[in-house]
C-alpha positions as CSV (number, residue, x, y, z in Angstrom):
1,M,0.0,0.0,0.0
2,K,1.7,3.1,-1.3
3,L,0.5,6.7,-1.8
4,G,2.2,9.5,-3.6
5,I,1.8,13.0,-2.2
6,P,2.7,16.0,-4.4
7,R,4.8,18.8,-2.8
8,G,2.3,21.6,-3.4
9,L,-0.6,23.6,-2.1
10,S,-2.0,21.9,1.1
11,F,1.2,19.7,1.4
12,Y,3.0,22.5,3.3
13,S,0.3,22.7,6.0
14,M,-1.1,19.1,6.1
15,Y,1.8,16.9,5.4
16,P,3.0,16.3,9.0
17,F,-0.5,15.1,9.9
18,L,-0.9,13.1,6.8
19,Y,2.5,11.4,7.2
20,G,1.6,10.4,10.8
21,F,-1.8,9.2,9.8
22,F,-0.9,7.2,6.8
23,S,2.2,5.7,8.4
24,A,0.2,4.6,11.5
25,I,-2.5,2.9,9.3
26,G,0.0,1.0,7.2
27,I,0.3,3.1,4.0
28,E,3.8,4.0,2.8
29,V,4.0,7.7,1.7
30,I,6.1,8.6,-1.3
31,L,6.8,12.3,-1.9
32,S,7.4,14.0,-5.2
33,D,10.8,15.7,-5.6
34,K,11.4,19.3,-4.7
35,T,10.2,21.8,-7.3
36,T,12.7,22.5,-10.1
37,K,12.5,24.6,-13.2
38,K,11.7,21.4,-15.1
39,T,8.8,20.6,-12.7
40,L,7.3,24.1,-13.2
41,S,7.8,24.0,-17.0
42,K,6.0,20.7,-17.3
43,G,3.1,21.8,-15.1
44,S,2.8,25.1,-16.9
45,S,2.6,23.4,-20.3
46,L,-0.6,21.6,-19.4
47,V,-2.7,24.5,-18.0
48,V,-4.0,27.8,-19.3
49,T,-1.7,30.8,-18.9
50,E,-3.9,32.5,-16.3
51,T,-3.5,29.6,-13.9
52,C,-1.7,30.7,-10.7
53,L,1.9,29.5,-10.0
54,P,1.1,27.2,-7.0
55,V,-1.4,25.2,-9.2
56,K,1.1,25.0,-12.0
57,I,3.7,23.6,-9.5
58,F,1.1,21.1,-8.2
59,V,0.4,19.8,-11.7
60,G,4.2,19.4,-12.3
61,Q,4.5,17.5,-9.0
62,V,1.8,15.1,-10.0
63,L,3.7,14.4,-13.2
64,N,6.8,13.9,-11.2
65,L,5.1,11.2,-9.2
66,I,3.8,9.5,-12.3
67,E,7.3,9.5,-13.8
68,K,8.5,7.8,-10.6
69,G,6.1,5.0,-11.1
70,V,3.7,5.9,-8.3
71,E,0.2,4.5,-9.1
72,N,-1.9,6.1,-6.3
73,I,-1.6,9.9,-6.0
74,F,-3.2,12.1,-3.3
75,V,-5.2,15.0,-4.8
76,P,-7.6,16.3,-2.1
77,S,-10.5,18.7,-2.6
78,I,-10.3,21.1,0.4
79,Q,-13.6,22.9,0.1
80,S,-14.1,24.4,3.5
81,I,-12.0,24.3,6.7
82,A,-14.8,25.7,8.9
83,P,-18.4,26.6,8.5
84,K,-18.7,29.3,5.8
85,I,-15.0,29.6,5.4
86,Y,-14.0,28.5,1.9
87,N,-11.0,27.9,-0.3
88,C,-10.4,29.4,-3.7
89,S,-12.0,27.7,-6.7
90,K,-8.8,26.1,-8.0
91,I,-8.1,24.4,-4.6
92,R,-11.7,23.3,-4.3
93,G,-11.8,21.8,-7.8
94,L,-8.2,20.5,-7.8
95,P,-9.2,16.8,-8.6
96,D,-11.3,17.9,-11.6
97,L,-8.4,20.1,-12.8
98,I,-5.9,17.3,-12.6
99,R,-8.3,14.9,-14.2
100,N,-8.7,17.1,-17.2
101,V,-5.1,18.1,-17.8
102,V,-3.1,15.1,-16.8
103,K,-3.8,12.3,-19.4
104,K,-1.3,9.8,-18.2
105,P,-2.7,6.8,-16.3
106,F,-2.7,6.8,-12.5
107,N,-5.2,6.3,-9.7
108,M,-6.3,9.5,-8.1
109,I,-7.1,9.4,-4.3
110,E,-9.5,12.4,-4.1
111,P,-11.0,12.9,-0.6
112,T,-13.2,15.9,0.1
113,L,-13.0,18.1,3.2
114,D,-16.0,20.4,3.5
115,K,-16.8,21.5,7.1
116,S,-19.7,23.7,5.7
117,Q,-21.5,20.5,4.8
118,K,-22.8,17.7,7.1
119,G,-21.0,14.4,6.8
120,Q,-17.9,15.9,5.1
121,G,-15.7,16.5,8.2
122,L,-12.3,15.2,9.1
123,Y,-13.1,11.6,9.7
124,Q,-15.1,11.3,6.5
125,F,-12.2,12.9,4.7
126,L,-9.8,10.3,6.2
127,L,-12.1,7.5,5.4
128,E,-12.1,8.6,1.7
129,C,-8.3,8.7,1.9
130,V,-7.9,5.0,2.9
131,K,-11.1,3.4,1.5
132,P,-9.4,2.7,-1.9
133,F,-6.9,0.6,0.0
134,G,-9.7,-1.5,1.6
135,I,-9.6,0.2,5.0
136,V,-13.0,1.1,6.3
137,D,-12.7,0.5,10.1
138,M,-13.5,3.9,11.7
139,E,-11.9,2.9,15.0
140,R,-8.7,2.1,13.2
141,I,-8.9,5.4,11.3
142,K,-9.5,7.4,14.5
143,K,-6.6,5.7,16.3
144,A,-4.3,6.5,13.3
145,S,-5.5,10.1,13.3
146,K,-4.2,10.5,16.9
147,T,-0.7,9.7,15.6
148,G,-1.2,12.2,12.8
149,W,-2.1,14.9,15.3
150,R,0.9,14.1,17.5
151,V,3.3,14.5,14.6
152,Y,1.5,17.7,13.5
153,N,1.5,19.2,16.9
154,N,5.2,18.5,17.4
155,F,5.9,20.2,14.0
156,Q,3.8,23.2,15.0
157,V,5.6,23.7,18.3
158,M,9.0,23.6,16.6
159,L,7.9,25.9,13.8
160,K,6.5,28.4,16.2
161,S,9.7,28.4,18.2
162,G,11.4,29.8,15.1
163,M,13.0,26.5,13.8
164,P,13.4,26.5,10.0
165,Y,10.6,24.7,8.2
166,E,12.6,21.9,6.7
167,K,14.3,21.1,10.0
168,A,11.0,21.2,12.0
169,L,9.5,18.9,9.4
170,K,12.4,16.4,9.5
171,N,12.3,16.3,13.3
172,A,8.6,15.8,13.5
173,I,8.6,13.0,11.0
174,A,11.4,11.3,13.0
175,G,9.3,11.6,16.1
176,K,11.4,14.3,17.7
177,L,10.4,17.4,19.5
178,L,13.3,19.9,19.9
179,I,13.2,23.5,20.8
180,E,15.8,25.8,19.3
181,K,16.2,29.5,19.6
182,D,18.0,31.5,17.0
183,E,20.4,33.6,19.2
184,T,21.7,35.6,16.2
185,E,21.1,39.4,16.6
186,Y,19.5,41.0,13.6
187,P,19.4,44.8,13.3
188,V,16.2,44.6,11.2
189,S,13.0,42.6,11.6
190,I,10.5,41.9,8.8
191,A,7.2,40.1,8.6
192,L,6.9,37.9,5.6
193,V,3.3,37.7,4.7
194,S,2.2,34.8,2.4
195,H,0.9,31.3,2.2
196,A,3.1,28.4,3.2
197,Y,3.2,27.0,-0.4
198,N,4.7,30.3,-1.6
199,I,7.2,30.7,1.3
200,Y,8.5,27.2,1.7
201,D,8.6,26.0,-1.9
202,E,12.2,27.1,-2.6
203,R,11.6,27.5,-6.4
204,A,8.5,29.7,-5.9
205,S,10.1,31.9,-3.1
206,M,13.7,31.6,-4.4
207,K,14.7,30.9,-0.8
208,V,13.6,34.4,0.3
209,I,14.1,33.7,4.0
210,D,17.7,32.6,3.5
211,K,18.3,35.7,1.3
212,L,16.9,38.0,4.0
213,N,18.8,36.3,6.8
214,K,22.1,36.9,4.9
215,M,21.1,40.6,4.7
216,G,20.9,40.7,8.5
217,V,17.1,40.5,8.6
218,K,15.1,38.5,11.2
219,V,12.1,37.0,9.4
220,Y,8.7,36.4,11.1
221,T,5.8,34.6,9.4
222,A,2.2,33.6,10.2
223,Y,3.6,30.3,11.3
224,Q,5.1,31.7,14.5
225,L,1.7,33.0,15.6
226,T,-1.1,31.2,17.4
227,E,-4.6,31.0,16.1
228,E,-5.7,33.6,18.6
229,Q,-3.0,36.0,17.5
230,L,-4.0,35.5,13.8
231,E,-7.7,36.1,14.7
232,E,-6.6,39.2,16.6
233,G,-4.7,40.3,13.4
234,V,-7.8,39.9,11.2
235,A,-9.9,41.8,13.7
236,S,-7.3,44.7,13.9
237,L,-7.9,45.3,10.2
238,G,-11.6,45.4,10.7
239,Q,-12.2,42.2,8.7
240,E,-13.9,38.8,9.1
241,I,-12.4,35.6,7.8
242,Y,-14.0,34.4,4.6
243,W,-11.2,32.6,2.8
244,A,-9.7,29.4,4.2
245,N,-6.2,30.8,4.1
246,E,-7.0,34.4,5.0
247,A,-5.4,34.1,8.4
248,E,-2.0,33.5,6.7
249,M,-2.4,36.9,4.9
250,T,-4.8,39.3,6.6
251,G,-4.3,37.9,10.1
252,C,-0.5,37.7,9.8
253,A,-0.3,41.3,8.4
254,G,-2.8,42.7,10.9
255,Y,-0.9,41.3,13.8
256,Y,2.6,42.3,12.7
257,L,1.5,45.8,11.6
258,K,0.9,46.7,15.2
259,D,4.0,44.9,16.5
260,N,6.7,47.5,17.3
261,K,9.5,45.0,16.8
262,I,8.6,44.7,13.1
263,D,10.3,47.3,10.9
264,G,8.4,46.4,7.7
265,L,6.3,43.9,5.8
266,I,7.0,41.9,2.6
267,T,4.1,40.2,0.9
268,I,4.5,37.4,-1.7
269,T,1.5,36.8,-3.9
270,A,1.1,34.6,-7.0
271,F,0.2,36.5,-10.2
272,G,-3.5,36.0,-11.0
273,C,-4.6,35.0,-7.4
274,G,-8.0,36.7,-6.9
275,P,-8.4,36.2,-3.1
276,D,-4.9,37.4,-2.5
277,S,-5.4,40.5,-4.5
278,L,-8.4,41.4,-2.3
279,M,-6.5,40.7,0.9
280,L,-3.4,42.6,-0.3
281,E,-5.5,45.8,-1.0
282,R,-6.7,45.8,2.6
283,V,-3.2,45.2,3.9
284,T,-1.7,48.0,1.7
285,R,-4.3,50.5,2.9
286,K,-3.8,49.6,6.6
287,S,0.0,49.7,6.3
288,K,-0.1,53.4,5.6
289,Q,-2.2,54.0,8.7
290,F,0.4,52.1,10.8
291,N,3.2,53.9,9.0
292,K,4.9,50.5,8.2
293,P,6.9,50.1,5.0
294,L,5.4,47.4,2.7
295,L,6.9,45.6,-0.3
296,N,4.8,43.4,-2.5
297,L,6.5,40.8,-4.6
298,T,4.4,39.1,-7.2
299,I,5.7,35.7,-8.5
300,D,5.0,33.6,-11.5
301,E,7.0,31.2,-13.7
302,H,8.8,34.1,-15.4
303,T,10.0,35.8,-12.2
304,G,13.8,36.4,-12.4
305,E,16.0,35.9,-9.4
306,A,18.2,38.9,-10.2
307,G,15.3,41.3,-10.1
308,F,13.8,39.6,-7.1
309,I,17.1,40.1,-5.1
310,T,17.4,43.7,-6.3
311,R,14.0,44.6,-4.9
312,L,14.7,42.8,-1.6
313,E,18.1,44.7,-1.2
314,A,16.5,48.0,-2.0
315,F,13.7,47.5,0.6
316,V,16.1,46.3,3.3
317,D,18.5,49.1,2.6
318,M,15.6,51.6,3.0
319,L,14.8,50.0,6.4
320,Y,18.5,50.4,7.5
321,R,18.6,54.0,6.5
322,K,15.4,54.6,8.5
323,K,16.9,53.0,11.6
324,R,20.2,54.9,11.2
325,M,18.3,58.2,11.1
326,Q,16.6,57.1,14.3
327,G,20.0,56.3,15.8
328,I,19.0,52.6,16.3
329,V,21.7,51.2,13.9
330,E,25.2,52.5,13.9
331,E,26.4,54.6,10.9
332,G,28.2,52.6,8.4
333,F,26.4,49.3,9.2
334,A,24.7,48.2,6.0
335,P,23.3,45.1,4.4
336,T,24.9,43.3,1.4
337,S,23.5,40.4,-0.7
338,N,25.8,37.9,1.1
339,V,26.6,39.0,4.6
340,M,26.3,41.8,7.1
341,E,29.5,43.8,7.4
342,F,30.9,47.1,8.5
343,I,31.7,49.3,5.6
């Protein structure tokens, strides 16, 4: 019993739970390879141009699993994560999209999670995940889900402590719970506002966190915040949650805008993402009221790394100039693309 999971979209938030659940119930998980230029090119070739970058990556990841000989591939339909809180249409209709663009033979495991509908909650979702493998015992499913939650909770604790995503994921899957604090002193702090699949896919984000760290910038994300803090952030912008991933954008931005330790915000949005464009407009308007500098980076398959780095450097340099004028950072201390150094 083997199941392929593409590294895309819900993978970055659900995988620790799914790994624990499937492993406990006796299903071997096979991951697609990390996103490369080839992955993105193959995915882009099968969908219309207007399709957003994360979906193009997901299509390419499905193709990668097929090329690896994986027969069963996990393509969930995440309709609603709470009553009347919905995902965007592409995520909701992901199985139909894959079915219509990927013509190579494979068996799609397509469970539906829709908490706005009766009978489409988590346990029904998990049943649909394993039913194709002949597993229908709900007690067995519930028991395996506890293992999934244990792995997921350990992952969340490590991620919220500031541990890098890949390290937290590796430790959680290995059954470890380690707390590490980054003792490095950073003169500038930035909130990186985006979805996990934009931040932690190294091809999509072009390793933006590593780049900022090398510029002497401490990076905070939504994934260091609790649900209560994210809800507080949404409320501080005078909004109510409608989109399933709105907390990652509106909640994160709203919370960090009023946090005095944050010097500025960087948002990363995929070109053509309707929900993000609406959320970004609110964040941009509120950032002016809080007098916090804001840089929006839009990504697609044509985004060049050189231009990406140039915009980051210019934004970070502006934050340093501002702090020097306030006497917070010493004169002559400036960021470079590689290291912090005295010049």
